[in-house]
PDB file of N, CA, C, O and CB in Angstrom:
ATOM      1  N   MET A   1     -20.708  20.368 -26.590  1.00  0.00           N
ATOM      2  CA  MET A   1     -20.924  18.874 -26.618  1.00  0.00           C
ATOM      3  C   MET A   1     -20.225  17.988 -27.552  1.00  0.00           C
ATOM      4  O   MET A   1     -19.661  16.981 -27.124  1.00  0.00           O
ATOM      5  CB  MET A   1     -22.221  18.634 -26.849  1.00  0.00           C
ATOM      6  N   LYS A   2     -20.222  18.270 -28.717  1.00  0.00           N
ATOM      7  CA  LYS A   2     -19.799  17.164 -29.686  1.00  0.00           C
ATOM      8  C   LYS A   2     -18.174  17.216 -29.587  1.00  0.00           C
ATOM      9  O   LYS A   2     -17.472  16.220 -29.761  1.00  0.00           O
ATOM     10  CB  LYS A   2     -20.404  17.450 -31.350  1.00  0.00           C
ATOM     11  N   ASP A   3     -17.735  18.349 -29.323  1.00  0.00           N
ATOM     12  CA  ASP A   3     -16.066  18.615 -29.007  1.00  0.00           C
ATOM     13  C   ASP A   3     -15.603  17.673 -28.044  1.00  0.00           C
ATOM     14  O   ASP A   3     -14.613  16.969 -28.243  1.00  0.00           O
ATOM     15  CB  ASP A   3     -15.691  20.127 -28.361  1.00  0.00           C
ATOM     16  N   ILE A   4     -16.381  17.634 -26.864  1.00  0.00           N
ATOM     17  CA  ILE A   4     -15.866  16.591 -25.828  1.00  0.00           C
ATOM     18  C   ILE A   4     -16.084  15.162 -26.287  1.00  0.00           C
ATOM     19  O   ILE A   4     -15.196  14.329 -26.104  1.00  0.00           O
ATOM     20  CB  ILE A   4     -16.598  16.765 -24.431  1.00  0.00           C
ATOM     21  N   GLN A   5     -17.122  14.874 -26.820  1.00  0.00           N
ATOM     22  CA  GLN A   5     -17.124  13.513 -27.245  1.00  0.00           C
ATOM     23  C   GLN A   5     -16.130  13.024 -28.410  1.00  0.00           C
ATOM     24  O   GLN A   5     -15.518  11.957 -28.461  1.00  0.00           O
ATOM     25  CB  GLN A   5     -18.466  13.252 -27.646  1.00  0.00           C
ATOM     26  N   GLN A   6     -16.129  13.802 -29.087  1.00  0.00           N
ATOM     27  CA  GLN A   6     -15.032  13.566 -30.304  1.00  0.00           C
ATOM     28  C   GLN A   6     -13.468  13.527 -29.789  1.00  0.00           C
ATOM     29  O   GLN A   6     -12.643  12.760 -30.286  1.00  0.00           O
ATOM     30  CB  GLN A   6     -15.155  14.892 -31.464  1.00  0.00           C
ATOM     31  N   ASN A   7     -13.155  14.483 -28.692  1.00  0.00           N
ATOM     32  CA  ASN A   7     -11.976  14.154 -28.086  1.00  0.00           C
ATOM     33  C   ASN A   7     -11.688  13.022 -27.363  1.00  0.00           C
ATOM     34  O   ASN A   7     -10.536  12.591 -27.308  1.00  0.00           O
ATOM     35  CB  ASN A   7     -11.723  14.973 -27.409  1.00  0.00           C
ATOM     36  N   ARG A   8     -12.658  12.465 -26.773  1.00  0.00           N
ATOM     37  CA  ARG A   8     -12.566  11.091 -25.871  1.00  0.00           C
ATOM     38  C   ARG A   8     -12.532  10.096 -26.694  1.00  0.00           C
ATOM     39  O   ARG A   8     -11.931   9.082 -26.339  1.00  0.00           O
ATOM     40  CB  ARG A   8     -13.713  10.786 -24.886  1.00  0.00           C
ATOM     41  N   ARG A   9     -13.185  10.149 -28.018  1.00  0.00           N
ATOM     42  CA  ARG A   9     -13.057   8.964 -28.802  1.00  0.00           C
ATOM     43  C   ARG A   9     -11.776   8.907 -29.524  1.00  0.00           C
ATOM     44  O   ARG A   9     -11.459   7.821 -30.008  1.00  0.00           O
ATOM     45  CB  ARG A   9     -14.148   8.854 -29.737  1.00  0.00           C
ATOM     46  N   SER A  10     -10.961   9.962 -29.673  1.00  0.00           N
ATOM     47  CA  SER A  10      -9.601  10.123 -30.409  1.00  0.00           C
ATOM     48  C   SER A  10      -8.609   9.414 -29.472  1.00  0.00           C
ATOM     49  O   SER A  10      -7.477   9.200 -29.905  1.00  0.00           O
ATOM     50  CB  SER A  10      -9.149  11.767 -30.680  1.00  0.00           C
ATOM     51  N   SER A  11      -8.933   9.033 -28.227  1.00  0.00           N
ATOM     52  CA  SER A  11      -7.974   8.250 -27.391  1.00  0.00           C
ATOM     53  C   SER A  11      -8.208   6.865 -27.502  1.00  0.00           C
ATOM     54  O   SER A  11      -7.461   6.146 -26.839  1.00  0.00           O
ATOM     55  CB  SER A  11      -8.027   8.606 -25.976  1.00  0.00           C
ATOM     56  N   ILE A  12      -9.196   6.256 -28.282  1.00  0.00           N
ATOM     57  CA  ILE A  12      -9.385   4.858 -28.324  1.00  0.00           C
ATOM     58  C   ILE A  12      -8.970   4.481 -29.422  1.00  0.00           C
ATOM     59  O   ILE A  12      -9.436   5.001 -30.437  1.00  0.00           O
ATOM     60  CB  ILE A  12     -10.602   4.400 -28.132  1.00  0.00           C
ATOM     61  N   TYR A  13      -7.952   3.445 -29.509  1.00  0.00           N
ATOM     62  CA  TYR A  13      -7.238   2.879 -30.452  1.00  0.00           C
ATOM     63  C   TYR A  13      -7.715   1.717 -30.710  1.00  0.00           C
ATOM     64  O   TYR A  13      -7.980   1.068 -29.698  1.00  0.00           O
ATOM     65  CB  TYR A  13      -6.020   2.816 -30.208  1.00  0.00           C
ATOM     66  N   SER A  14      -7.954   1.140 -31.837  1.00  0.00           N
ATOM     67  CA  SER A  14      -8.442  -0.089 -32.369  1.00  0.00           C
ATOM     68  C   SER A  14      -7.515  -1.309 -32.874  1.00  0.00           C
ATOM     69  O   SER A  14      -7.889  -2.429 -33.221  1.00  0.00           O
ATOM     70  CB  SER A  14      -9.204   0.304 -33.409  1.00  0.00           C
ATOM     71  N   LYS A  15      -6.226  -0.799 -32.823  1.00  0.00           N
ATOM     72  CA  LYS A  15      -5.205  -1.654 -33.122  1.00  0.00           C
ATOM     73  C   LYS A  15      -4.367  -1.907 -31.778  1.00  0.00           C
ATOM     74  O   LYS A  15      -4.359  -1.061 -30.884  1.00  0.00           O
ATOM     75  CB  LYS A  15      -4.364  -1.057 -34.287  1.00  0.00           C
ATOM     76  N   PRO A  16      -3.759  -2.948 -31.697  1.00  0.00           N
ATOM     77  CA  PRO A  16      -2.665  -3.202 -30.704  1.00  0.00           C
ATOM     78  C   PRO A  16      -1.420  -2.347 -30.928  1.00  0.00           C
ATOM     79  O   PRO A  16      -1.130  -2.131 -32.105  1.00  0.00           O
ATOM     80  CB  PRO A  16      -2.255  -4.672 -30.749  1.00  0.00           C
ATOM     81  N   PRO A  17      -0.685  -1.858 -30.035  1.00  0.00           N
ATOM     82  CA  PRO A  17       0.587  -1.279 -30.111  1.00  0.00           C
ATOM     83  C   PRO A  17       1.643  -1.999 -31.154  1.00  0.00           C
ATOM     84  O   PRO A  17       1.663  -3.230 -31.182  1.00  0.00           O
ATOM     85  CB  PRO A  17       1.123  -1.288 -28.699  1.00  0.00           C
ATOM     86  N   LYS A  18       2.425  -1.324 -31.920  1.00  0.00           N
ATOM     87  CA  LYS A  18       3.210  -2.075 -32.798  1.00  0.00           C
ATOM     88  C   LYS A  18       4.638  -2.679 -32.134  1.00  0.00           C
ATOM     89  O   LYS A  18       5.466  -3.411 -32.675  1.00  0.00           O
ATOM     90  CB  LYS A  18       3.484  -1.140 -34.004  1.00  0.00           C
ATOM     91  N   GLU A  19       4.636  -2.127 -30.800  1.00  0.00           N
ATOM     92  CA  GLU A  19       5.971  -2.700 -30.131  1.00  0.00           C
ATOM     93  C   GLU A  19       5.879  -4.059 -29.693  1.00  0.00           C
ATOM     94  O   GLU A  19       4.775  -4.489 -29.357  1.00  0.00           O
ATOM     95  CB  GLU A  19       6.395  -1.913 -28.899  1.00  0.00           C
ATOM     96  N   LYS A  20       6.977  -4.854 -29.647  1.00  0.00           N
ATOM     97  CA  LYS A  20       7.114  -6.196 -29.272  1.00  0.00           C
ATOM     98  C   LYS A  20       6.834  -6.126 -27.773  1.00  0.00           C
ATOM     99  O   LYS A  20       6.777  -5.121 -27.065  1.00  0.00           O
ATOM    100  CB  LYS A  20       8.532  -6.814 -29.656  1.00  0.00           C
ATOM    101  N   ILE A  21       6.664  -7.459 -27.426  1.00  0.00           N
ATOM    102  CA  ILE A  21       6.112  -7.372 -25.928  1.00  0.00           C
ATOM    103  C   ILE A  21       7.381  -8.018 -25.164  1.00  0.00           C
ATOM    104  O   ILE A  21       7.171  -8.364 -24.001  1.00  0.00           O
ATOM    105  CB  ILE A  21       4.509  -8.328 -25.633  1.00  0.00           C
ATOM    106  N   GLY A  22       8.708  -8.223 -25.705  1.00  0.00           N
ATOM    107  CA  GLY A  22       9.771  -9.002 -25.439  1.00  0.00           C
ATOM    108  C   GLY A  22      10.475  -8.073 -24.059  1.00  0.00           C
ATOM    109  O   GLY A  22      10.705  -8.642 -22.992  1.00  0.00           O
ATOM    110  N   PRO A  23      10.759  -6.620 -24.266  1.00  0.00           N
ATOM    111  CA  PRO A  23      11.342  -6.017 -23.144  1.00  0.00           C
ATOM    112  C   PRO A  23      10.645  -5.750 -22.100  1.00  0.00           C
ATOM    113  O   PRO A  23      11.208  -5.451 -21.047  1.00  0.00           O
ATOM    114  CB  PRO A  23      11.857  -5.008 -23.408  1.00  0.00           C
ATOM    115  N   SER A  24       9.337  -5.810 -22.204  1.00  0.00           N
ATOM    116  CA  SER A  24       8.094  -5.611 -20.833  1.00  0.00           C
ATOM    117  C   SER A  24       8.180  -7.122 -20.069  1.00  0.00           C
ATOM    118  O   SER A  24       8.200  -7.242 -18.844  1.00  0.00           O
ATOM    119  CB  SER A  24       6.046  -5.303 -21.552  1.00  0.00           C
ATOM    120  N   VAL A  25       8.227  -8.258 -21.032  1.00  0.00           N
ATOM    121  CA  VAL A  25       8.342  -9.455 -19.843  1.00  0.00           C
ATOM    122  C   VAL A  25       9.726  -9.609 -19.548  1.00  0.00           C
ATOM    123  O   VAL A  25       9.956 -10.440 -18.669  1.00  0.00           O
ATOM    124  CB  VAL A  25       7.758 -10.991 -20.282  1.00  0.00           C
ATOM    125  N   PHE A  26      10.755  -9.004 -20.068  1.00  0.00           N
ATOM    126  CA  PHE A  26      12.018  -9.377 -19.268  1.00  0.00           C
ATOM    127  C   PHE A  26      12.016  -8.268 -18.167  1.00  0.00           C
ATOM    128  O   PHE A  26      12.593  -8.609 -17.135  1.00  0.00           O
ATOM    129  CB  PHE A  26      13.492  -9.378 -20.225  1.00  0.00           C
ATOM    130  N   ALA A  27      11.645  -7.390 -18.174  1.00  0.00           N
ATOM    131  CA  ALA A  27      11.529  -6.322 -16.977  1.00  0.00           C
ATOM    132  C   ALA A  27      10.612  -6.991 -15.726  1.00  0.00           C
ATOM    133  O   ALA A  27      11.001  -6.971 -14.558  1.00  0.00           O
ATOM    134  CB  ALA A  27      10.714  -4.800 -17.589  1.00  0.00           C
ATOM    135  N   LEU A  28       9.546  -7.486 -16.087  1.00  0.00           N
ATOM    136  CA  LEU A  28       8.540  -8.284 -15.276  1.00  0.00           C
ATOM    137  C   LEU A  28       9.462  -9.377 -14.599  1.00  0.00           C
ATOM    138  O   LEU A  28       9.394  -9.526 -13.379  1.00  0.00           O
ATOM    139  CB  LEU A  28       7.269  -8.979 -16.250  1.00  0.00           C
ATOM    140  N   CYS A  29      10.279 -10.108 -15.325  1.00  0.00           N
ATOM    141  CA  CYS A  29      10.969 -11.359 -14.826  1.00  0.00           C
ATOM    142  C   CYS A  29      11.778 -10.801 -13.837  1.00  0.00           C
ATOM    143  O   CYS A  29      11.782 -11.279 -12.702  1.00  0.00           O
ATOM    144  CB  CYS A  29      11.806 -12.209 -15.893  1.00  0.00           C
ATOM    145  N   VAL A  30      12.453  -9.857 -14.139  1.00  0.00           N
ATOM    146  CA  VAL A  30      13.680  -9.263 -13.339  1.00  0.00           C
ATOM    147  C   VAL A  30      13.006  -8.662 -12.057  1.00  0.00           C
ATOM    148  O   VAL A  30      13.587  -8.837 -10.987  1.00  0.00           O
ATOM    149  CB  VAL A  30      14.578  -8.020 -14.240  1.00  0.00           C
ATOM    150  N   PHE A  31      11.969  -8.051 -12.079  1.00  0.00           N
ATOM    151  CA  PHE A  31      11.192  -7.498 -11.081  1.00  0.00           C
ATOM    152  C   PHE A  31      10.845  -8.732 -10.313  1.00  0.00           C
ATOM    153  O   PHE A  31      11.242  -8.671  -9.150  1.00  0.00           O
ATOM    154  CB  PHE A  31       9.973  -6.663 -11.600  1.00  0.00           C
ATOM    155  N   ALA A  32      10.213  -9.845 -10.629  1.00  0.00           N
ATOM    156  CA  ALA A  32       9.889 -10.837  -9.629  1.00  0.00           C
ATOM    157  C   ALA A  32      10.918 -11.487  -8.965  1.00  0.00           C
ATOM    158  O   ALA A  32      10.966 -11.759  -7.765  1.00  0.00           O
ATOM    159  CB  ALA A  32       9.153 -11.775 -10.137  1.00  0.00           C
ATOM    160  N   VAL A  33      11.856 -11.751  -9.954  1.00  0.00           N
ATOM    161  CA  VAL A  33      13.372 -12.424  -9.314  1.00  0.00           C
ATOM    162  C   VAL A  33      13.928 -11.443  -7.923  1.00  0.00           C
ATOM    163  O   VAL A  33      14.456 -11.889  -6.904  1.00  0.00           O
ATOM    164  CB  VAL A  33      14.843 -12.315 -10.786  1.00  0.00           C
ATOM    165  N   THR A  34      13.640 -10.057  -8.228  1.00  0.00           N
ATOM    166  CA  THR A  34      14.419  -9.307  -7.264  1.00  0.00           C
ATOM    167  C   THR A  34      13.284  -9.318  -6.071  1.00  0.00           C
ATOM    168  O   THR A  34      13.640  -8.990  -4.939  1.00  0.00           O
ATOM    169  CB  THR A  34      14.948  -7.696  -7.853  1.00  0.00           C
ATOM    170  N   LEU A  35      12.089  -9.646  -6.292  1.00  0.00           N
ATOM    171  CA  LEU A  35      11.248  -9.471  -5.145  1.00  0.00           C
ATOM    172  C   LEU A  35      11.422 -11.102  -4.454  1.00  0.00           C
ATOM    173  O   LEU A  35      11.487 -11.200  -3.228  1.00  0.00           O
ATOM    174  CB  LEU A  35       9.516  -8.944  -5.649  1.00  0.00           C
ATOM    175  N   LEU A  36      11.479 -12.119  -5.169  1.00  0.00           N
ATOM    176  CA  LEU A  36      11.069 -13.414  -4.537  1.00  0.00           C
ATOM    177  C   LEU A  36      12.467 -14.019  -4.075  1.00  0.00           C
ATOM    178  O   LEU A  36      12.466 -14.797  -3.120  1.00  0.00           O
ATOM    179  CB  LEU A  36      10.205 -14.448  -5.627  1.00  0.00           C
ATOM    180  N   ALA A  37      13.535 -13.728  -4.646  1.00  0.00           N
ATOM    181  CA  ALA A  37      15.003 -14.256  -4.143  1.00  0.00           C
ATOM    182  C   ALA A  37      15.174 -14.079  -3.007  1.00  0.00           C
ATOM    183  O   ALA A  37      15.418 -15.107  -2.374  1.00  0.00           O
ATOM    184  CB  ALA A  37      16.146 -13.731  -4.675  1.00  0.00           C
ATOM    185  N   PRO A  38      15.137 -12.813  -2.241  1.00  0.00           N
ATOM    186  CA  PRO A  38      15.422 -12.653  -0.977  1.00  0.00           C
ATOM    187  C   PRO A  38      14.571 -13.681  -0.156  1.00  0.00           C
ATOM    188  O   PRO A  38      15.067 -14.504   0.614  1.00  0.00           O
ATOM    189  CB  PRO A  38      15.210 -11.243  -0.612  1.00  0.00           C
ATOM    190  N   ALA A  39      12.964 -13.511  -0.459  1.00  0.00           N
ATOM    191  CA  ALA A  39      12.136 -14.537   0.476  1.00  0.00           C
ATOM    192  C   ALA A  39      12.739 -15.904   0.198  1.00  0.00           C
ATOM    193  O   ALA A  39      13.042 -16.572   1.186  1.00  0.00           O
ATOM    194  CB  ALA A  39      10.428 -14.575   0.136  1.00  0.00           C
ATOM    195  N   GLY A  40      12.898 -16.281  -0.693  1.00  0.00           N
ATOM    196  CA  GLY A  40      13.456 -17.768  -0.798  1.00  0.00           C
ATOM    197  C   GLY A  40      14.535 -18.038  -0.222  1.00  0.00           C
ATOM    198  O   GLY A  40      14.575 -19.055   0.470  1.00  0.00           O
ATOM    199  N   TRP A  41      15.514 -17.335  -0.329  1.00  0.00           N
ATOM    200  CA  TRP A  41      16.735 -17.399   0.848  1.00  0.00           C
ATOM    201  C   TRP A  41      16.453 -17.394   2.097  1.00  0.00           C
ATOM    202  O   TRP A  41      16.977 -18.207   2.858  1.00  0.00           O
ATOM    203  CB  TRP A  41      17.632 -16.356   0.848  1.00  0.00           C
ATOM    204  N   ILE A  42      15.469 -16.358   2.565  1.00  0.00           N
ATOM    205  CA  ILE A  42      15.181 -16.663   3.853  1.00  0.00           C
ATOM    206  C   ILE A  42      14.467 -17.551   4.275  1.00  0.00           C
ATOM    207  O   ILE A  42      14.619 -17.822   5.466  1.00  0.00           O
ATOM    208  CB  ILE A  42      14.812 -15.891   4.334  1.00  0.00           C
ATOM    209  N   MET A  43      13.621 -18.193   3.636  1.00  0.00           N
ATOM    210  CA  MET A  43      12.669 -19.616   3.599  1.00  0.00           C
ATOM    211  C   MET A  43      13.579 -20.731   3.556  1.00  0.00           C
ATOM    212  O   MET A  43      13.220 -21.734   4.173  1.00  0.00           O
ATOM    213  CB  MET A  43      11.624 -19.777   2.228  1.00  0.00           C
ATOM    214  N   HIS A  44      14.785 -20.765   2.899  1.00  0.00           N
ATOM    215  CA  HIS A  44      15.555 -21.845   2.770  1.00  0.00           C
ATOM    216  C   HIS A  44      16.308 -21.881   4.021  1.00  0.00           C
ATOM    217  O   HIS A  44      16.597 -22.998   4.450  1.00  0.00           O
ATOM    218  CB  HIS A  44      16.376 -21.819   1.563  1.00  0.00           C
ATOM    219  N   HIS A  45      16.707 -20.756   4.740  1.00  0.00           N
ATOM    220  CA  HIS A  45      17.615 -20.981   5.926  1.00  0.00           C
ATOM    221  C   HIS A  45      16.686 -20.569   7.249  1.00  0.00           C
ATOM    222  O   HIS A  45      17.235 -19.986   8.183  1.00  0.00           O
ATOM    223  CB  HIS A  45      19.092 -19.990   5.787  1.00  0.00           C
ATOM    224  N   ILE A  46      15.437 -20.848   7.299  1.00  0.00           N
ATOM    225  CA  ILE A  46      14.919 -20.832   8.313  1.00  0.00           C
ATOM    226  C   ILE A  46      15.247 -21.775   9.571  1.00  0.00           C
ATOM    227  O   ILE A  46      15.137 -21.441  10.751  1.00  0.00           O
ATOM    228  CB  ILE A  46      13.879 -20.886   7.927  1.00  0.00           C
ATOM    229  N   PRO A  47      15.645 -22.939   9.113  1.00  0.00           N
ATOM    230  CA  PRO A  47      16.104 -23.942  10.112  1.00  0.00           C
ATOM    231  C   PRO A  47      17.165 -23.593  10.664  1.00  0.00           C
ATOM    232  O   PRO A  47      17.234 -23.817  11.872  1.00  0.00           O
ATOM    233  CB  PRO A  47      16.316 -25.171   9.669  1.00  0.00           C
ATOM    234  N   GLU A  48      18.102 -23.070  10.127  1.00  0.00           N
ATOM    235  CA  GLU A  48      19.250 -22.402  10.758  1.00  0.00           C
ATOM    236  C   GLU A  48      19.048 -21.452  11.554  1.00  0.00           C
ATOM    237  O   GLU A  48      19.600 -21.381  12.652  1.00  0.00           O
ATOM    238  CB  GLU A  48      20.051 -21.931   9.973  1.00  0.00           C
ATOM    239  N   TYR A  49      18.194 -20.560  11.085  1.00  0.00           N
ATOM    240  CA  TYR A  49      17.735 -19.400  12.274  1.00  0.00           C
ATOM    241  C   TYR A  49      17.116 -19.807  13.576  1.00  0.00           C
ATOM    242  O   TYR A  49      17.316 -19.215  14.637  1.00  0.00           O
ATOM    243  CB  TYR A  49      16.646 -18.439  11.719  1.00  0.00           C
ATOM    244  N   ARG A  50      16.265 -20.975  13.408  1.00  0.00           N
ATOM    245  CA  ARG A  50      15.747 -21.278  14.734  1.00  0.00           C
ATOM    246  C   ARG A  50      16.810 -22.060  15.703  1.00  0.00           C
ATOM    247  O   ARG A  50      16.402 -22.287  16.842  1.00  0.00           O
ATOM    248  CB  ARG A  50      14.446 -22.141  14.539  1.00  0.00           C
ATOM    249  N   GLN A  51      17.937 -22.431  15.417  1.00  0.00           N
ATOM    250  CA  GLN A  51      19.144 -23.022  16.135  1.00  0.00           C
ATOM    251  C   GLN A  51      19.753 -21.714  16.899  1.00  0.00           C
ATOM    252  O   GLN A  51      20.762 -21.820  17.596  1.00  0.00           O
ATOM    253  CB  GLN A  51      20.310 -23.783  15.000  1.00  0.00           C
TER     254      GLN A  51
END
């Protein structure tokens, strides 16, 4: 029983990762633009589509 509890505790970290947050923020922004740009294009051109 102690072995199982010790293994679980070994996966808990007390310090944040040493990586910088920059690349993940950039990837998130690119992902958001990839999703929102086509929707914005369509919303902008709705009056043209109605005619």
